[in-house]
C-alpha positions in Angstrom: 9.0 92.9 110.4 9.3 89.6 109.5 7.5 87.4 111.5 9.2 85.6 114.0 12.0 88.3 114.1 12.8 88.9 117.5 9.7 87.1 118.6 10.7 86.6 122.7 7.9 83.6 123.0 9.1 81.6 120.3 10.1 78.4 121.0 11.8 75.4 119.6 9.7 72.3 118.4 9.8 69.4 120.8 12.7 66.9 119.0 14.0 69.7 116.8 17.9 69.3 118.3 17.5 65.8 117.5 17.1 65.9 113.6 17.6 61.8 113.2 15.0 60.8 115.9 16.9 58.2 117.9 18.8 57.2 115.2 21.0 61.0 116.0 24.2 61.1 117.0 26.2 63.4 119.1 29.7 64.1 117.3 30.8 67.7 116.0 34.2 67.2 114.9 35.7 66.0 111.7 34.1 62.2 111.9 30.9 64.2 112.7 29.2 62.2 109.5 31.0 58.8 109.7 29.0 58.0 113.1 26.6 54.6 112.7 23.1 55.9 114.1 23.1 56.0 117.2 20.0 53.8 117.9 21.9 50.2 116.8 22.5 47.3 118.9 26.4 46.0 119.0 26.1 43.5 116.7 24.1 46.2 114.1 27.0 48.6 115.1 29.5 45.6 114.1 27.3 45.2 110.3 27.8 48.8 110.2 31.9 48.9 110.8 31.8 46.1 107.9 30.0 47.5 105.1 32.1 51.2 106.0 35.5 48.9 105.3 34.1 48.4 101.6 33.0 51.9 101.7 36.3 53.3 102.7 38.9 50.7 100.5 40.4 50.9 97.4 39.2 48.5 95.0 42.0 47.3 92.5 42.9 46.3 89.1 41.8 42.7 87.7 44.9 40.4 86.6 45.0 37.1 84.8 46.1 34.3 87.9 46.1 36.9 91.1 44.0 35.7 93.5 40.2 37.7 92.8 39.9 38.7 96.4 36.8 40.5 97.5 38.0 44.2 95.6 39.3 43.6 92.4 37.6 44.5 89.3 38.4 48.0 89.2 37.9 49.6 85.7 39.2 49.8 83.3 37.4 53.1 83.3 36.6 54.7 86.2 36.4 57.7 88.0 37.4 56.8 91.7 39.0 53.7 93.4 37.1 53.7 96.8 33.1 55.3 97.6 34.8 57.4 100.4 37.8 58.7 97.8 35.1 60.9 96.4 32.5 61.3 99.7 35.5 62.4 101.8 34.9 61.8 105.4 31.0 61.0 104.0 30.8 64.6 103.1 30.4 66.8 100.4 32.6 66.7 97.6 33.9 69.6 95.6 34.1 70.4 92.2 37.7 70.5 90.6 40.7 73.2 91.1 39.9 75.9 88.2 42.3 75.7 85.4 44.1 72.2 86.8 44.6 69.4 84.9 44.7 66.5 87.4 41.7 64.1 87.4 38.2 65.6 89.9 38.6 63.5 92.8 34.9 64.2 94.2 32.6 65.6 90.8 31.8 64.6 88.1 30.4 65.2 84.4 27.1 63.5 83.5 27.2 63.5 80.5 23.9 63.1 77.3 23.0 64.4 73.9 19.3 65.6 73.2 15.9 62.5 72.8 15.0 62.1 69.5 12.2 59.9 70.5 14.3 56.5 72.3 11.0 56.5 74.4 12.1 53.5 76.0 15.5 54.4 76.5 14.5 57.6 78.1 12.6 55.5 80.4 14.6 53.3 81.5 18.0 55.3 81.5 16.5 59.3 82.0 18.5 60.5 79.2 20.1 59.4 75.8 23.6 58.5 76.5 26.4 60.7 74.2 27.1 57.7 71.9 31.2 56.9 72.7 31.4 58.0 76.0 27.9 57.4 77.7 26.0 59.0 80.5 29.5 59.6 82.8 32.9 60.9 81.8 35.3 58.5 83.3 38.8 60.7 84.0 40.8 58.0 84.8 41.1 54.1 84.0 43.5 51.3 84.5 47.0 50.9 82.9 47.0 50.1 79.2 44.0 52.0 78.9 43.0 55.9 77.8 40.9 57.9 80.3 37.5 59.6 78.8 39.1 62.9 78.9 39.6 65.7 81.5 37.4 68.3 82.9 38.9 71.4 82.9 36.9 74.2 84.5 36.7 78.5 84.7 34.4 80.8 86.2 32.4 83.3 85.1 31.7 86.2 87.8 28.7 88.6 88.0 27.8 90.2 91.3 24.6 90.9 93.2 24.1 94.1 94.9 21.8 93.5 98.4 19.9 96.2 99.4 22.3 97.5 102.2 24.6 98.4 99.4 26.9 94.8 100.2 28.3 93.3 96.8 28.4 89.5 96.4 30.0 88.0 93.4 28.5 85.1 92.2 31.1 82.5 89.5 29.0 79.9 87.4 31.0 77.4 86.4 32.1 76.9 82.5 33.0 73.1 81.7 35.7 72.3 79.0 36.2 68.8 78.6 39.7 67.8 76.7 42.4 65.2 76.2 39.5 63.4 75.0 40.2 59.2 74.7 38.0 57.8 72.2 37.3 60.7 69.6 35.1 63.8 69.3 32.1 64.1 71.8 28.7 64.6 69.8 28.2 67.9 68.7 24.9 68.2 70.7 26.2 67.2 73.7 25.1 68.4 77.2 27.1 68.5 80.2 26.4 68.7 83.9 28.5 69.3 86.6 28.2 67.0 89.8 29.9 67.1 93.2 29.4 64.3 95.3 26.7 65.0 98.4 26.4 64.4 101.8 26.1 61.2 102.9 24.6 61.6 106.2 20.3 60.2 106.7 20.2 58.6 103.3 18.5 56.0 105.1 15.9 57.9 106.7 15.1 59.8 103.6 14.5 56.6 101.8 12.3 55.3 104.8 9.9 58.8 104.3 6.8 57.2 102.7 5.8 57.6 99.6 2.3 59.2 100.4 4.5 61.8 102.2 5.9 63.2 99.4 3.0 62.5 96.9 1.3 65.3 99.4 3.9 67.1 99.0 3.0 68.0 95.6 0.0 68.2 95.7 0.1 70.9 98.8 1.7 73.4 97.0 -0.3 73.1 93.5 -3.0 73.5 95.9 -1.4 76.7 97.4 -1.3 80.3 95.8 2.4 80.8 95.1 4.8 80.0 92.2 5.9 76.8 94.3 4.8 74.2 92.3 7.0 70.9 93.2 7.5 67.5 90.9 7.6 64.2 91.5 10.1 62.5 89.7 9.3 59.1 88.0 12.1 56.8 87.7 12.9 53.5 86.5 13.7 50.6 89.1 16.1 48.4 88.0 14.9 45.4 90.3 11.3 45.5 89.8 11.9 46.4 86.3 8.8 49.4 87.0 8.5 52.8 87.0 8.4 54.7 90.4 8.8 57.6 92.6 12.8 58.9 92.5 14.1 60.5 95.3 18.2 60.2 95.7 20.4 62.2 93.0 20.5 66.3 92.2 17.5 65.5 89.7 15.8 62.7 92.3 17.1 60.1 89.5 17.1 56.8 91.6 14.2 55.2 93.5 16.6 54.0 96.7 19.8 53.5 97.7 20.4 49.8 96.7 20.1 51.7 92.9 21.9 54.6 94.3 24.9 52.8 95.1 24.6 50.0 92.1 25.0 53.1 89.7 28.1 54.6 91.6 29.9 51.2 91.8 29.0 50.7 87.8 29.8 54.6 86.8 31.9 55.7 89.3 34.4 52.5 89.4 33.8 50.3 86.8 32.1 47.7 88.9 29.5 44.6 88.0 26.7 44.4 90.4 23.7 41.4 90.0 21.6 44.8 89.6 23.8 46.2 87.1 25.8 43.2 85.1 27.7 45.2 82.8 30.2 48.1 83.7 30.5 51.4 81.9 32.3 51.0 78.8 30.3 52.2 75.5 30.5 49.8 72.6 33.2 52.5 70.8 35.3 51.0 73.6 36.2 47.7 72.4 39.1 47.4 74.8 37.4 48.4 77.5 34.8 46.0 77.0 37.1 42.8 76.7 39.3 43.6 79.8 39.5 41.5 81.8 36.4 41.1 84.7 37.1 40.7 88.8 34.0 38.3 89.0 30.6 38.0 87.7 29.9 40.1 89.3 32.6 42.0 90.8 30.5 43.2 93.8 29.1 40.2 95.3 25.6 40.5 96.7 27.0 40.0 100.3 29.2 43.0 99.9 26.7 45.0 97.9 24.2 44.1 101.3 27.1 45.5 103.2 27.1 48.9 101.5 23.5 49.2 101.5 23.4 48.7 105.3 26.5 51.0 105.7 24.7 53.6 103.4 21.5 53.5 105.8 22.4 53.9 108.9 25.2 57.3 109.0 23.5 58.9 111.6 22.5 62.8 112.1 24.4 64.9 114.0 22.2 66.6 116.4 21.8 70.0 116.3 22.9 73.1 119.2 21.1 76.5 119.8 17.9 75.5 118.6 16.5 77.8 121.6 19.3 81.0 120.9 16.8 83.9 119.9 18.6 84.7 117.2 18.3 81.2 115.6 14.4 81.5 116.3 14.2 84.6 114.6 16.1 83.3 111.8 13.9 80.6 112.1 11.0 82.6 111.5 12.2 84.4 108.3 12.8 81.3 106.6 9.3 80.5 107.1 8.1 84.0 106.9 9.7 84.5 103.3 8.8 81.1 101.6 12.1 78.9 102.3 10.0 75.8 104.5 7.6 75.5 101.3 10.4 73.6 99.4 12.1 72.7 102.4 9.8 70.9 104.4 11.4 71.2 107.9 9.5 67.1 109.1 8.7 64.3 109.0 7.8 60.9 111.1 8.8 58.0 108.8 7.2 55.0 107.9 8.4 51.2 108.1 11.4 50.4 106.9 13.9 47.2 106.3 16.2 48.5 108.9 13.8 49.1 111.6 16.3 51.1 113.6 15.1 53.7 110.7 11.2 53.6 111.2 8.9 56.0 113.4 11.1 58.7 113.6 10.7 62.1 113.8 12.9 64.0 111.2 14.4 67.6 110.2 15.6 66.9 107.0 14.5 70.1 105.1 13.5 68.8 101.8 10.0 67.8 100.0 11.8 65.4 97.8 10.6 67.3 94.6 12.1 68.7 91.5 11.6 72.5 91.1 12.2 74.6 88.3 15.2 77.2 90.1 15.8 79.3 86.9 18.2 79.8 84.0 21.1 80.8 86.4 21.0 76.9 87.5 20.0 75.4 84.5 21.6 72.8 83.1 19.9 72.2 80.3 20.3 68.4 80.6 17.0 66.3 81.3 16.8 62.7 83.3 13.7 61.3 83.6 10.9 63.5 83.8 13.2 66.3 85.4 14.0 69.2 83.1 16.8 70.8 82.5 16.0 74.0 84.6 14.9 71.4 87.4 16.7 70.0 91.1 15.6 67.9 93.3 15.1 70.5 97.0 18.3 69.4 98.8 18.3 68.5 102.3 19.8 71.3 104.6 20.7 69.0 108.1 24.5 68.8 108.9 25.1 72.4 106.9 26.3 73.8 110.3 29.2 70.9 110.2 29.8 71.1 106.3 32.9 73.0 106.6 34.2 71.2 109.6 33.5 67.7 107.9 34.7 68.5 104.5 37.0 71.6 105.0 35.0 74.2 102.6 31.6 75.5 102.5 31.1 74.9 98.4 27.2 74.4 97.6 24.8 73.6 95.3 24.7 70.2 92.5 28.1 71.6 91.4 29.7 73.4 94.3 30.2 76.7 92.2 28.7 78.5 95.8 31.1 79.2 98.2 28.7 80.0 101.1 25.0 80.3 102.1 24.3 83.1 101.0 25.6 83.2 97.2 23.5 79.7 97.1 20.6 81.4 98.2 20.9 84.0 95.6 21.7 81.5 92.8 17.8 80.5 93.2 15.6 81.4 90.5 12.6 80.5 89.5 9.9 78.9 91.5 12.4 80.5 94.3 12.4 84.3 92.8 10.3 85.6 95.4 12.4 83.9 98.2 15.6 85.2 96.6 14.5 88.6 96.3 12.6 88.7 99.6 16.5 87.8 101.2 18.6 90.6 99.1 15.7 93.4 99.9 15.7 92.9 104.0 17.4 94.5 106.4 21.6 93.1 107.6 20.2 92.2 110.7 17.6 90.1 109.7 19.6 88.7 107.1 22.1 87.6 109.4 19.7 85.7 111.8 18.3 83.6 108.5 21.8 82.8 107.9 22.5 82.2 111.4 19.1 79.5 111.6 20.6 78.1 108.2 24.0 77.3 109.9 22.4 75.7 113.0 21.0 72.8 110.9 
């Protein structure tokens, strides 16, 4: 019997139900990911909803003679005209519909070319941009400008048979960029489809002490077994130095302010003082000459308001933490090695938003990079992350994904249609844990999935 299965004395950990500590929200409907941290004062809640307005509402095109208000300067090339158009209900995005010719609604394609010695560019950008289209394909444009291209997706299926005979069909996305607006792509272009991640608990992840993340890597290196997580070392635009990465699918951003600034620039073509240039390349002349909506278009005040909003989105409470099947599944989660990467809990350190400081939280991540095998590889490096490495995804909020987002398309590109499919895609350092799931009996597998779907 696997450890923890059917243990009559198994009990929840203290505070386990309150995944975000005192920030935890008691909301379980389609708005569950859009609530302010529960410990915000009424005045701070007002700040939260001001930031929410700038996160939610549309930005507009700058025009000659028009009043340059707080939401002007969209594009010329962009993916979306509002943050929440990708992070719908602050939840998880989804890939383009297979065979569709429509712009991707809540996903995008990262671009780069193989590195050939441009050390300084790699150190600051994380990858070498595709010469004409940059680091991200923008599939929409304002009037008078051509979109960079259209994302076409098809899936290559293959099946895995579990030990009890159940057959699971997995699907691998194949990307094709068509209707290119500015000439051909570089022949060695590397592409990676990414869906928008959920927004909950980001400030709490930012509040995890660097020493705790470093300790995760040290502990794994000193433990027998295949798990060997690595820190990504990324460029800090504000402080002009290299530091630990913790945000993004490959931990390519060091903090939320920079994550937001890069999203403003890449997703909406909006400038900030942190990134004073938009995403136009030197080959996109009309884009570079287009009218700006301000200098910068996103003022420091708006940037700070959006930052506060993204930091203080609350994490919903768990339910059923003391149910026998969920406790059994928790034991299986630990016994097969899932917790080696998906570290359950932390106590946060000091944070500029004091509500996030000294909170016992349960995000289920080590914030490290792991080799997850060839099946998930995008063959595209990002700073020190290679083409097979991905940051461990936080698991909190998994239970409400379908409720909030209307789907359960998981992993970085949405290929997995269920939690079980996501597990079966794990390879590399996670191969042993995946194989344990493949060979375990139905009762144990159902308990494991019940636990994961309770988070």
